[in-house]
All heavy atoms as TSV, in Angstrom:
chain	resi	resn	atom	element	x	y	z
A	1	HIS	N	N	97.780	90.736	93.563
A	1	HIS	CA	C	96.618	90.876	92.720
A	1	HIS	C	C	96.736	92.143	91.876
A	1	HIS	O	O	96.417	92.121	90.689
A	1	HIS	CB	C	95.379	90.903	93.589
A	1	HIS	CG	C	94.167	90.302	92.972
A	1	HIS	ND1	N	94.182	89.193	92.179
A	1	HIS	CD2	C	92.872	90.672	93.042
A	1	HIS	CE1	C	92.949	88.909	91.792
A	1	HIS	NE2	N	92.137	89.783	92.311
A	2	VAL	N	N	97.164	93.200	92.491
A	2	VAL	CA	C	97.312	94.480	91.793
A	2	VAL	C	C	98.343	94.372	90.673
A	2	VAL	O	O	98.152	94.912	89.593
A	2	VAL	CB	C	97.718	95.598	92.787
A	2	VAL	CG1	C	98.079	96.873	92.063
A	2	VAL	CG2	C	96.610	95.841	93.792
A	3	HIS	N	N	99.418	93.650	90.926
A	3	HIS	CA	C	100.514	93.551	89.962
A	3	HIS	C	C	100.486	92.254	89.146
A	3	HIS	O	O	101.410	91.992	88.383
A	3	HIS	CB	C	101.858	93.679	90.686
A	3	HIS	CG	C	102.032	95.012	91.315
A	3	HIS	ND1	N	102.382	96.128	90.599
A	3	HIS	CD2	C	101.872	95.418	92.602
A	3	HIS	CE1	C	102.442	97.175	91.410
A	3	HIS	NE2	N	102.135	96.764	92.627
A	4	ARG	N	N	99.464	91.421	89.358
A	4	ARG	CA	C	99.337	90.156	88.620
A	4	ARG	C	C	100.593	89.290	88.773
A	4	ARG	O	O	101.127	88.758	87.817
A	4	ARG	CB	C	99.050	90.397	87.148
A	4	ARG	CG	C	97.913	91.321	86.866
A	4	ARG	CD	C	96.616	90.556	86.730
A	4	ARG	NE	N	95.557	91.444	86.284
A	4	ARG	CZ	C	94.463	91.672	86.978
A	4	ARG	NH1	N	94.304	91.087	88.137
A	4	ARG	NH2	N	93.525	92.456	86.540
A	5	LEU	N	N	101.080	89.177	90.010
A	5	LEU	CA	C	102.288	88.400	90.292
A	5	LEU	C	C	102.015	86.910	90.187
A	5	LEU	O	O	100.931	86.444	90.539
A	5	LEU	CB	C	102.810	88.731	91.688
A	5	LEU	CG	C	103.160	90.195	91.954
A	5	LEU	CD1	C	103.534	90.381	93.418
A	5	LEU	CD2	C	104.263	90.659	91.044
A	6	THR	N	N	103.009	86.180	89.745
A	6	THR	CA	C	102.913	84.724	89.689
A	6	THR	C	C	103.265	84.157	91.063
A	6	THR	O	O	103.790	84.860	91.930
A	6	THR	CB	C	103.888	84.144	88.656
A	6	THR	OG1	O	105.226	84.374	89.121
A	6	THR	CG2	C	103.683	84.763	87.283
A	7	ASP	N	N	103.030	82.869	91.243
A	7	ASP	CA	C	103.419	82.204	92.494
A	7	ASP	C	C	104.910	82.371	92.745
A	7	ASP	O	O	105.338	82.613	93.879
A	7	ASP	CB	C	103.073	80.715	92.452
A	7	ASP	CG	C	101.574	80.462	92.464
A	7	ASP	OD1	O	100.802	81.420	92.708
A	7	ASP	OD2	O	101.185	79.313	92.241
A	8	VAL	N	N	105.711	82.263	91.704
A	8	VAL	CA	C	107.170	82.406	91.826
A	8	VAL	C	C	107.526	83.817	92.295
A	8	VAL	O	O	108.436	84.000	93.096
A	8	VAL	CB	C	107.865	82.074	90.482
A	8	VAL	CG1	C	109.341	82.413	90.524
A	8	VAL	CG2	C	107.650	80.618	90.128
A	9	ASP	N	N	106.784	84.825	91.822
A	9	ASP	CA	C	107.027	86.210	92.235
A	9	ASP	C	C	106.639	86.454	93.691
A	9	ASP	O	O	107.246	87.274	94.379
A	9	ASP	CB	C	106.226	87.188	91.365
A	9	ASP	CG	C	106.610	87.153	89.901
A	9	ASP	OD1	O	107.795	86.928	89.597
A	9	ASP	OD2	O	105.710	87.350	89.056
A	10	ILE	N	N	105.624	85.761	94.145
A	10	ILE	CA	C	105.084	85.985	95.490
A	10	ILE	C	C	105.915	85.317	96.579
A	10	ILE	O	O	106.002	85.819	97.705
A	10	ILE	CB	C	103.618	85.505	95.546
A	10	ILE	CG1	C	102.760	86.384	94.647
A	10	ILE	CG2	C	103.083	85.502	96.967
A	10	ILE	CD1	C	101.368	85.878	94.428
A	11	ILE	N	N	106.574	84.215	96.268
A	11	ILE	CA	C	107.335	83.460	97.267
A	11	ILE	C	C	108.338	84.326	98.023
A	11	ILE	O	O	108.378	84.283	99.258
A	11	ILE	CB	C	107.992	82.218	96.633
A	11	ILE	CG1	C	106.904	81.203	96.288
A	11	ILE	CG2	C	109.043	81.601	97.555
A	11	ILE	CD1	C	107.380	80.035	95.459
A	12	PRO	N	N	109.163	85.160	97.353
A	12	PRO	CA	C	110.115	85.980	98.130
A	12	PRO	C	C	109.433	86.976	99.075
A	12	PRO	O	O	109.959	87.279	100.140
A	12	PRO	CB	C	110.913	86.722	97.058
A	12	PRO	CG	C	110.674	86.001	95.785
A	12	PRO	CD	C	109.351	85.305	95.922
A	13	ILE	N	N	108.271	87.439	98.691
A	13	ILE	CA	C	107.539	88.376	99.559
A	13	ILE	C	C	107.077	87.658	100.818
A	13	ILE	O	O	107.266	88.143	101.936
A	13	ILE	CB	C	106.334	88.989	98.812
A	13	ILE	CG1	C	106.816	89.753	97.569
A	13	ILE	CG2	C	105.537	89.903	99.743
A	13	ILE	CD1	C	105.699	90.168	96.641
A	14	LEU	N	N	106.488	86.489	100.648
A	14	LEU	CA	C	106.005	85.723	101.801
A	14	LEU	C	C	107.138	85.227	102.678
A	14	LEU	O	O	106.981	85.090	103.890
A	14	LEU	CB	C	105.154	84.541	101.324
A	14	LEU	CG	C	103.855	84.899	100.613
A	14	LEU	CD1	C	103.174	83.645	100.100
A	14	LEU	CD2	C	102.941	85.686	101.532
A	15	ALA	N	N	108.292	84.971	102.079
A	15	ALA	CA	C	109.440	84.458	102.839
A	15	ALA	C	C	110.234	85.566	103.519
A	15	ALA	O	O	111.050	85.291	104.403
A	15	ALA	CB	C	110.362	83.672	101.910
A	16	ASP	N	N	109.994	86.796	103.148
A	16	ASP	CA	C	110.765	87.919	103.688
A	16	ASP	C	C	110.394	88.162	105.152
A	16	ASP	O	O	109.262	88.510	105.464
A	16	ASP	CB	C	110.499	89.172	102.867
A	16	ASP	CG	C	111.452	90.304	103.165
A	16	ASP	OD1	O	112.098	90.295	104.236
A	16	ASP	OD2	O	111.560	91.209	102.323
A	17	GLU	N	N	111.348	87.980	106.046
A	17	GLU	CA	C	111.116	88.179	107.478
A	17	GLU	C	C	111.713	89.493	107.989
A	17	GLU	O	O	111.703	89.755	109.188
A	17	GLU	CB	C	111.694	87.004	108.259
A	17	GLU	CG	C	110.976	85.707	107.964
A	17	GLU	CD	C	111.480	84.546	108.802
A	17	GLU	OE1	O	112.350	84.753	109.671
A	17	GLU	OE2	O	110.990	83.424	108.592
A	18	ASN	N	N	112.208	90.317	107.081
A	18	ASN	CA	C	112.809	91.587	107.460
A	18	ASN	C	C	111.735	92.679	107.487
A	18	ASN	O	O	111.222	93.080	106.435
A	18	ASN	CB	C	113.909	91.957	106.469
A	18	ASN	CG	C	114.592	93.252	106.823
A	18	ASN	OD1	O	114.265	93.903	107.810
A	18	ASN	ND2	N	115.554	93.650	106.019
A	19	PRO	N	N	111.384	93.174	108.657
A	19	PRO	CA	C	110.349	94.212	108.741
A	19	PRO	C	C	110.676	95.457	107.921
A	19	PRO	O	O	109.771	96.136	107.434
A	19	PRO	CB	C	110.287	94.545	110.234
A	19	PRO	CG	C	110.910	93.400	110.930
A	19	PRO	CD	C	111.896	92.804	109.975
A	20	ALA	N	N	111.952	95.748	107.742
A	20	ALA	CA	C	112.345	96.936	106.984
A	20	ALA	C	C	111.990	96.821	105.500
A	20	ALA	O	O	111.950	97.834	104.793
A	20	ALA	CB	C	113.837	97.191	107.145
A	21	SER	N	N	111.721	95.618	105.026
A	21	SER	CA	C	111.355	95.426	103.619
A	21	SER	C	C	109.933	95.903	103.323
A	21	SER	O	O	109.579	96.125	102.172
A	21	SER	CB	C	111.446	93.948	103.240
A	21	SER	OG	O	112.746	93.463	103.385
A	22	PHE	N	N	109.134	96.036	104.365
A	22	PHE	CA	C	107.733	96.406	104.208
A	22	PHE	C	C	107.525	97.817	104.742
A	22	PHE	O	O	108.090	98.196	105.755
A	22	PHE	CB	C	106.846	95.441	104.994
A	22	PHE	CG	C	106.995	94.012	104.554
A	22	PHE	CD1	C	107.971	93.197	105.111
A	22	PHE	CD2	C	106.177	93.495	103.574
A	22	PHE	CE1	C	108.119	91.883	104.708
A	22	PHE	CE2	C	106.306	92.178	103.157
A	22	PHE	CZ	C	107.282	91.365	103.716
A	23	SER	N	N	106.697	98.586	104.051
A	23	SER	CA	C	106.384	99.918	104.568
A	23	SER	C	C	104.886	100.173	104.455
A	23	SER	O	O	104.239	99.791	103.481
A	23	SER	CB	C	107.172	100.997	103.824
A	23	SER	OG	O	106.903	100.970	102.442
A	24	PHE	N	N	104.363	100.772	105.492
A	24	PHE	CA	C	102.942	101.078	105.582
A	24	PHE	C	C	102.796	102.592	105.649
A	24	PHE	O	O	103.396	103.251	106.492
A	24	PHE	CB	C	102.340	100.440	106.837
A	24	PHE	CG	C	102.451	98.944	106.840
A	24	PHE	CD1	C	103.582	98.309	107.324
A	24	PHE	CD2	C	101.420	98.171	106.338
A	24	PHE	CE1	C	103.691	96.924	107.323
A	24	PHE	CE2	C	101.508	96.787	106.331
A	24	PHE	CZ	C	102.651	96.163	106.825
A	25	HIS	N	N	102.007	103.121	104.750
A	25	HIS	CA	C	101.797	104.557	104.669
A	25	HIS	C	C	100.295	104.832	104.673
A	25	HIS	O	O	99.490	103.925	104.479
A	25	HIS	CB	C	102.424	105.105	103.383
A	25	HIS	CG	C	103.860	104.737	103.231
A	25	HIS	ND1	N	104.885	105.477	103.783
A	25	HIS	CD2	C	104.453	103.686	102.615
A	25	HIS	CE1	C	106.040	104.905	103.498
A	25	HIS	NE2	N	105.806	103.812	102.794
A	26	GLU	N	N	99.946	106.064	104.870
A	26	GLU	CA	C	98.529	106.420	104.892
A	26	GLU	C	C	97.858	106.121	103.548
A	26	GLU	O	O	96.690	105.760	103.496
A	26	GLU	CB	C	98.375	107.906	105.225
A	26	GLU	CG	C	96.946	108.309	105.489
A	26	GLU	CD	C	96.843	109.717	106.006
A	26	GLU	OE1	O	97.670	110.119	106.838
A	26	GLU	OE2	O	95.915	110.409	105.563
A	27	THR	N	N	98.619	106.241	102.456
A	27	THR	CA	C	98.033	106.082	101.126
A	27	THR	C	C	98.343	104.756	100.446
A	27	THR	O	O	97.731	104.426	99.429
A	27	THR	CB	C	98.525	107.198	100.196
A	27	THR	OG1	O	99.960	107.147	100.133
A	27	THR	CG2	C	98.080	108.561	100.691
A	28	HIS	N	N	99.298	103.990	100.992
A	28	HIS	CA	C	99.682	102.737	100.336
A	28	HIS	C	C	100.497	101.835	101.249
A	28	HIS	O	O	100.969	102.256	102.297
A	28	HIS	CB	C	100.466	103.021	99.051
A	28	HIS	CG	C	101.818	103.628	99.291
A	28	HIS	ND1	N	101.995	104.947	99.620
A	28	HIS	CD2	C	103.060	103.083	99.249
A	28	HIS	CE1	C	103.283	105.205	99.769
A	28	HIS	NE2	N	103.953	104.084	99.553
A	29	PHE	N	N	100.651	100.595	100.795
A	29	PHE	CA	C	101.487	99.577	101.425
A	29	PHE	C	C	102.527	99.190	100.385
A	29	PHE	O	O	102.219	99.125	99.198
A	29	PHE	CB	C	100.623	98.369	101.806
A	29	PHE	CG	C	101.397	97.108	102.029
A	29	PHE	CD1	C	102.094	96.926	103.202
A	29	PHE	CD2	C	101.438	96.112	101.067
A	29	PHE	CE1	C	102.819	95.762	103.420
A	29	PHE	CE2	C	102.153	94.950	101.272
A	29	PHE	CZ	C	102.849	94.780	102.456
A	30	ALA	N	N	103.766	98.942	100.816
A	30	ALA	CA	C	104.801	98.615	99.829
A	30	ALA	C	C	105.742	97.532	100.333
A	30	ALA	O	O	105.980	97.387	101.527
A	30	ALA	CB	C	105.606	99.860	99.481
A	31	TRP	N	N	106.264	96.783	99.389
A	31	TRP	CA	C	107.369	95.840	99.592
A	31	TRP	C	C	108.319	96.093	98.445
A	31	TRP	O	O	107.953	95.896	97.275
A	31	TRP	CB	C	106.890	94.395	99.584
A	31	TRP	CG	C	107.998	93.401	99.745
A	31	TRP	CD1	C	108.597	93.031	100.926
A	31	TRP	CD2	C	108.669	92.661	98.727
A	31	TRP	NE1	N	109.587	92.105	100.688
A	31	TRP	CE2	C	109.655	91.859	99.333
A	31	TRP	CE3	C	108.546	92.603	97.349
A	31	TRP	CZ2	C	110.495	91.016	98.625
A	31	TRP	CZ3	C	109.380	91.757	96.630
A	31	TRP	CH2	C	110.345	90.977	97.279
A	32	GLY	N	N	109.497	96.589	98.772
A	32	GLY	CA	C	110.456	96.926	97.717
A	32	GLY	C	C	109.859	97.947	96.771
A	32	GLY	O	O	109.315	98.960	97.201
A	33	ASP	N	N	109.913	97.661	95.472
A	33	ASP	CA	C	109.381	98.575	94.458
A	33	ASP	C	C	107.897	98.350	94.178
A	33	ASP	O	O	107.307	99.089	93.388
A	33	ASP	CB	C	110.156	98.412	93.147
A	33	ASP	CG	C	111.600	98.869	93.267
A	33	ASP	OD1	O	111.896	99.699	94.149
A	33	ASP	OD2	O	112.435	98.384	92.487
A	34	LEU	N	N	107.313	97.339	94.803
A	34	LEU	CA	C	105.899	97.041	94.580
A	34	LEU	C	C	105.052	97.730	95.634
A	34	LEU	O	O	105.401	97.752	96.807
A	34	LEU	CB	C	105.655	95.532	94.656
A	34	LEU	CG	C	106.380	94.675	93.627
A	34	LEU	CD1	C	106.159	93.200	93.947
A	34	LEU	CD2	C	105.889	94.999	92.225
A	35	SER	N	N	103.933	98.281	95.209
A	35	SER	CA	C	103.042	98.903	96.184
A	35	SER	C	C	101.595	98.742	95.739
A	35	SER	O	O	101.303	98.484	94.573
A	35	SER	CB	C	103.373	100.386	96.371
A	35	SER	OG	O	103.088	101.113	95.200
A	36	ALA	N	N	100.704	98.901	96.700
A	36	ALA	CA	C	99.270	98.880	96.453
A	36	ALA	C	C	98.669	100.033	97.249
A	36	ALA	O	O	98.995	100.210	98.424
A	36	ALA	CB	C	98.650	97.559	96.880
A	37	THR	N	N	97.823	100.795	96.609
A	37	THR	CA	C	97.204	101.921	97.292
A	37	THR	C	C	96.127	101.419	98.256
A	37	THR	O	O	95.628	100.297	98.125
A	37	THR	CB	C	96.560	102.894	96.288
A	37	THR	OG1	O	95.444	102.228	95.662
A	37	THR	CG2	C	97.560	103.371	95.251
A	38	THR	N	N	95.761	102.261	99.186
A	38	THR	CA	C	94.699	101.874	100.121
A	38	THR	C	C	93.384	101.647	99.369
A	38	THR	O	O	92.615	100.763	99.731
A	38	THR	CB	C	94.518	102.923	101.227
A	38	THR	OG1	O	94.347	104.210	100.635
A	38	THR	CG2	C	95.697	102.949	102.172
A	39	ALA	N	N	93.140	102.390	98.302
A	39	ALA	CA	C	91.928	102.194	97.495
A	39	ALA	C	C	91.959	100.819	96.825
A	39	ALA	O	O	90.937	100.118	96.778
A	39	ALA	CB	C	91.788	103.294	96.458
A	40	GLU	N	N	93.122	100.415	96.310
A	40	GLU	CA	C	93.254	99.092	95.691
A	40	GLU	C	C	93.056	97.987	96.725
A	40	GLU	O	O	92.374	96.988	96.467
A	40	GLU	CB	C	94.620	98.946	95.025
A	40	GLU	CG	C	94.788	99.817	93.794
A	40	GLU	CD	C	96.216	99.889	93.296
A	40	GLU	OE1	O	97.162	99.796	94.114
A	40	GLU	OE2	O	96.389	100.057	92.073
A	41	ILE	N	N	93.635	98.161	97.899
A	41	ILE	CA	C	93.489	97.170	98.970
A	41	ILE	C	C	92.028	97.068	99.394
A	41	ILE	O	O	91.489	95.975	99.559
A	41	ILE	CB	C	94.402	97.525	100.162
A	41	ILE	CG1	C	95.871	97.417	99.747
A	41	ILE	CG2	C	94.087	96.643	101.367
A	41	ILE	CD1	C	96.838	98.023	100.741
A	42	ARG	N	N	91.378	98.200	99.544
A	42	ARG	CA	C	89.965	98.218	99.943
A	42	ARG	C	C	89.111	97.476	98.900
A	42	ARG	O	O	88.263	96.655	99.249
A	42	ARG	CB	C	89.482	99.667	100.090
A	42	ARG	CG	C	88.118	99.812	100.705
A	42	ARG	CD	C	87.720	101.281	100.917
A	42	ARG	NE	N	88.658	101.973	101.785
A	42	ARG	CZ	C	89.508	102.939	101.385
A	42	ARG	NH1	N	89.546	103.319	100.125
A	42	ARG	NH2	N	90.314	103.524	102.235
A	43	ALA	N	N	89.343	97.747	97.629
A	43	ALA	CA	C	88.580	97.090	96.558
A	43	ALA	C	C	88.824	95.584	96.558
A	43	ALA	O	O	87.885	94.795	96.383
A	43	ALA	CB	C	88.953	97.687	95.204
A	44	LEU	N	N	90.070	95.168	96.764
A	44	LEU	CA	C	90.386	93.738	96.788
A	44	LEU	C	C	89.742	93.041	97.979
A	44	LEU	O	O	89.309	91.893	97.879
A	44	LEU	CB	C	91.896	93.530	96.809
A	44	LEU	CG	C	92.580	93.808	95.477
A	44	LEU	CD1	C	94.090	93.854	95.646
A	44	LEU	CD2	C	92.186	92.775	94.452
A	45	ARG	N	N	89.678	93.724	99.105
A	45	ARG	CA	C	89.030	93.135	100.288
A	45	ARG	C	C	87.554	92.868	100.009
A	45	ARG	O	O	86.978	91.925	100.536
A	45	ARG	CB	C	89.173	94.059	101.492
A	45	ARG	CG	C	90.536	94.045	102.110
A	45	ARG	CD	C	90.583	94.957	103.301
A	45	ARG	NE	N	91.850	94.854	103.997
A	45	ARG	CZ	C	92.239	95.688	104.926
A	45	ARG	NH1	N	91.460	96.694	105.295
A	45	ARG	NH2	N	93.402	95.536	105.514
A	46	GLN	N	N	86.939	93.707	99.202
A	46	GLN	CA	C	85.524	93.547	98.877
A	46	GLN	C	C	85.276	92.467	97.831
A	46	GLN	O	O	84.254	91.800	97.845
A	46	GLN	CB	C	84.952	94.879	98.360
A	46	GLN	CG	C	84.971	95.985	99.372
A	46	GLN	CD	C	84.060	95.701	100.548
A	46	GLN	OE1	O	82.954	95.201	100.381
A	46	GLN	NE2	N	84.520	96.006	101.749
A	47	SER	N	N	86.254	92.276	96.899
A	47	SER	CA	C	85.975	91.412	95.759
A	47	SER	C	C	86.797	90.130	95.668
A	47	SER	O	O	86.340	89.156	95.085
A	47	SER	CB	C	86.188	92.201	94.469
A	47	SER	OG	O	87.565	92.550	94.334
A	48	ALA	N	N	88.001	90.120	96.223
A	48	ALA	CA	C	88.872	88.982	95.948
A	48	ALA	C	C	89.461	88.320	97.190
A	48	ALA	O	O	89.558	87.105	97.239
A	48	ALA	CB	C	90.005	89.408	95.021
A	49	LEU	N	N	89.886	89.086	98.145
A	49	LEU	CA	C	90.562	88.521	99.316
A	49	LEU	C	C	89.536	88.231	100.406
A	49	LEU	O	O	89.028	89.132	101.047
A	49	LEU	CB	C	91.626	89.498	99.822
A	49	LEU	CG	C	92.691	89.884	98.794
A	49	LEU	CD1	C	93.654	90.900	99.390
A	49	LEU	CD2	C	93.445	88.664	98.302
A	50	LEU	N	N	89.276	86.963	100.590
A	50	LEU	CA	C	88.251	86.580	101.550
A	50	LEU	C	C	88.786	86.392	102.959
A	50	LEU	O	O	88.088	86.642	103.922
A	50	LEU	CB	C	87.561	85.305	101.078
A	50	LEU	CG	C	86.912	85.408	99.700
A	50	LEU	CD1	C	86.314	84.076	99.305
A	50	LEU	CD2	C	85.868	86.503	99.685
A	51	SER	N	N	90.039	85.928	103.086
A	51	SER	CA	C	90.606	85.751	104.422
A	51	SER	C	C	92.112	85.560	104.321
A	51	SER	O	O	92.650	85.260	103.267
A	51	SER	CB	C	89.978	84.550	105.123
A	51	SER	OG	O	90.353	83.357	104.466
A	52	PHE	N	N	92.758	85.752	105.448
A	52	PHE	CA	C	94.189	85.515	105.561
A	52	PHE	C	C	94.432	85.061	106.981
A	52	PHE	O	O	93.892	85.641	107.909
A	52	PHE	CB	C	94.999	86.788	105.266
A	52	PHE	CG	C	96.469	86.590	105.432
A	52	PHE	CD1	C	97.218	85.989	104.443
A	52	PHE	CD2	C	97.105	86.980	106.595
A	52	PHE	CE1	C	98.575	85.780	104.596
A	52	PHE	CE2	C	98.464	86.782	106.752
A	52	PHE	CZ	C	99.195	86.184	105.747
A	53	GLY	N	N	95.245	84.052	107.144
A	53	GLY	CA	C	95.497	83.589	108.502
A	53	GLY	C	C	96.599	82.576	108.555
A	53	GLY	O	O	97.231	82.255	107.560
A	54	SER	N	N	96.816	82.084	109.740
A	54	SER	CA	C	97.837	81.085	109.985
A	54	SER	C	C	97.183	79.887	110.649
A	54	SER	O	O	96.276	80.038	111.468
A	54	SER	CB	C	98.913	81.666	110.905
A	54	SER	OG	O	99.805	80.657	111.299
A	55	CYS	N	N	97.641	78.719	110.290
A	55	CYS	CA	C	97.126	77.507	110.932
A	55	CYS	C	C	97.586	77.425	112.380
A	55	CYS	O	O	97.004	76.732	113.190
A	55	CYS	CB	C	97.596	76.263	110.176
A	55	CYS	SG	S	96.900	76.168	108.523
A	56	SER	N	N	98.644	78.139	112.692
A	56	SER	CA	C	99.215	78.093	114.025
A	56	SER	C	C	99.063	79.441	114.710
A	56	SER	O	O	99.409	80.469	114.141
A	56	SER	CB	C	100.695	77.725	113.949
A	56	SER	OG	O	101.306	77.890	115.213
A	57	PHE	N	N	98.571	79.423	115.930
A	57	PHE	CA	C	98.513	80.647	116.712
A	57	PHE	C	C	99.827	80.886	117.438
A	57	PHE	O	O	100.320	82.008	117.511
A	57	PHE	CB	C	97.367	80.575	117.726
A	57	PHE	CG	C	97.285	81.794	118.605
A	57	PHE	CD1	C	96.702	82.955	118.143
A	57	PHE	CD2	C	97.811	81.777	119.886
A	57	PHE	CE1	C	96.644	84.084	118.936
A	57	PHE	CE2	C	97.751	82.895	120.693
A	57	PHE	CZ	C	97.164	84.050	120.217
A	58	ASP	N	N	100.412	79.817	117.966
A	58	ASP	CA	C	101.604	79.949	118.790
A	58	ASP	C	C	102.875	80.217	117.993
A	58	ASP	O	O	103.737	80.974	118.442
A	58	ASP	CB	C	101.804	78.697	119.644
A	58	ASP	CG	C	100.742	78.587	120.719
A	58	ASP	OD1	O	100.302	79.632	121.230
A	58	ASP	OD2	O	100.353	77.451	121.040
A	59	GLU	N	N	103.025	79.618	116.820
A	59	GLU	CA	C	104.272	79.761	116.058
A	59	GLU	C	C	104.599	81.228	115.720
A	59	GLU	O	O	105.710	81.683	116.004
A	59	GLU	CB	C	104.207	78.927	114.786
A	59	GLU	CG	C	105.515	78.913	114.021
A	59	GLU	CD	C	105.434	78.009	112.814
A	59	GLU	OE1	O	104.807	76.934	112.891
A	59	GLU	OE2	O	106.002	78.395	111.787
A	60	PRO	N	N	103.680	82.005	115.152
A	60	PRO	CA	C	104.018	83.415	114.887
A	60	PRO	C	C	104.320	84.196	116.164
A	60	PRO	O	O	105.210	85.049	116.190
A	60	PRO	CB	C	102.769	83.963	114.198
A	60	PRO	CG	C	102.051	82.769	113.684
A	60	PRO	CD	C	102.383	81.648	114.614
A	61	ARG	N	N	103.605	83.874	117.233
A	61	ARG	CA	C	103.836	84.565	118.504
A	61	ARG	C	C	105.224	84.244	119.047
A	61	ARG	O	O	105.945	85.121	119.500
A	61	ARG	CB	C	102.751	84.143	119.503
A	61	ARG	CG	C	102.654	84.997	120.727
A	61	ARG	CD	C	101.377	84.688	121.479
A	61	ARG	NE	N	101.167	83.268	121.665
A	61	ARG	CZ	C	101.452	82.627	122.810
A	61	ARG	NH1	N	101.933	83.276	123.826
A	61	ARG	NH2	N	101.238	81.332	122.902
A	62	HIS	N	N	105.625	82.978	118.980
A	62	HIS	CA	C	106.959	82.573	119.439
A	62	HIS	C	C	108.048	83.208	118.587
A	62	HIS	O	O	109.093	83.617	119.119
A	62	HIS	CB	C	107.089	81.057	119.446
A	62	HIS	CG	C	106.222	80.401	120.471
A	62	HIS	ND1	N	106.096	79.045	120.569
A	62	HIS	CD2	C	105.444	80.893	121.459
A	62	HIS	CE1	C	105.267	78.733	121.554
A	62	HIS	NE2	N	104.861	79.852	122.098
A	63	ASP	N	N	107.833	83.285	117.275
A	63	ASP	CA	C	108.809	83.945	116.403
A	63	ASP	C	C	109.009	85.412	116.817
A	63	ASP	O	O	110.142	85.890	116.872
A	63	ASP	CB	C	108.356	83.887	114.938
A	63	ASP	CG	C	108.510	82.522	114.320
A	63	ASP	OD1	O	109.228	81.677	114.910
A	63	ASP	OD2	O	107.923	82.296	113.246
A	64	LEU	N	N	107.925	86.087	117.112
A	64	LEU	CA	C	108.034	87.491	117.542
A	64	LEU	C	C	108.760	87.610	118.869
A	64	LEU	O	O	109.595	88.497	119.058
A	64	LEU	CB	C	106.643	88.120	117.651
A	64	LEU	CG	C	105.945	88.426	116.341
A	64	LEU	CD1	C	104.498	88.845	116.607
A	64	LEU	CD2	C	106.691	89.509	115.576
A	65	GLN	N	N	108.468	86.703	119.787
A	65	GLN	CA	C	109.142	86.740	121.086
A	65	GLN	C	C	110.642	86.505	120.930
A	65	GLN	O	O	111.433	87.164	121.602
A	65	GLN	CB	C	108.532	85.693	122.024
A	65	GLN	CG	C	107.144	86.069	122.498
A	65	GLN	CD	C	106.471	84.951	123.264
A	65	GLN	OE1	O	106.820	83.794	123.143
A	65	GLN	NE2	N	105.442	85.311	124.041
A	66	ARG	N	N	111.036	85.575	120.062
A	66	ARG	CA	C	112.456	85.315	119.823
A	66	ARG	C	C	113.145	86.542	119.242
A	66	ARG	O	O	114.278	86.864	119.580
A	66	ARG	CB	C	112.641	84.129	118.881
A	66	ARG	CG	C	112.701	82.797	119.567
A	66	ARG	CD	C	113.284	81.709	118.664
A	66	ARG	NE	N	112.614	81.595	117.388
A	66	ARG	CZ	C	111.542	80.845	117.153
A	66	ARG	NH1	N	111.012	80.148	118.123
A	66	ARG	NH2	N	111.008	80.784	115.955
A	67	GLN	N	N	112.464	87.243	118.346
A	67	GLN	CA	C	113.060	88.437	117.733
A	67	GLN	C	C	113.235	89.563	118.736
A	67	GLN	O	O	114.166	90.364	118.619
A	67	GLN	CB	C	112.208	88.919	116.572
A	67	GLN	CG	C	112.283	88.002	115.363
A	67	GLN	CD	C	111.431	88.489	114.217
A	67	GLN	OE1	O	110.925	89.610	114.239
A	67	GLN	NE2	N	111.246	87.665	113.214
A	68	LEU	N	N	112.381	89.616	119.732
A	68	LEU	CA	C	112.451	90.690	120.720
A	68	LEU	C	C	113.518	90.425	121.785
A	68	LEU	O	O	113.960	91.341	122.464
A	68	LEU	CB	C	111.087	90.869	121.391
A	68	LEU	CG	C	109.992	91.406	120.477
A	68	LEU	CD1	C	108.661	91.407	121.217
A	68	LEU	CD2	C	110.331	92.797	119.978
A	69	HIS	N	N	113.939	89.186	121.925
A	69	HIS	CA	C	114.915	88.850	122.974
A	69	HIS	C	C	116.254	88.546	122.431
A	69	HIS	O	O	116.724	88.392	121.505
A	69	HIS	CB	C	114.429	87.665	123.802
A	69	HIS	CG	C	113.147	87.968	124.518
A	69	HIS	ND1	N	113.069	88.824	125.580
A	69	HIS	CD2	C	111.879	87.573	124.282
A	69	HIS	CE1	C	111.816	88.906	125.994
A	69	HIS	NE2	N	111.073	88.162	125.209
């Protein structure tokens, strides 16, 4: 939302399973060269992003367990 990315631009971000690609800081969140400040995220939570989730509870949990073993 901050960078006005297209669906084509967003697909690699959503498909990225490498935790090292994402960084969380006190002032911002980043993926590669793209970042959003905590103020931008806070504003979007109030105005645009209503929810985020997964249809499956077990699948993400199983993926994490596989990565740990």
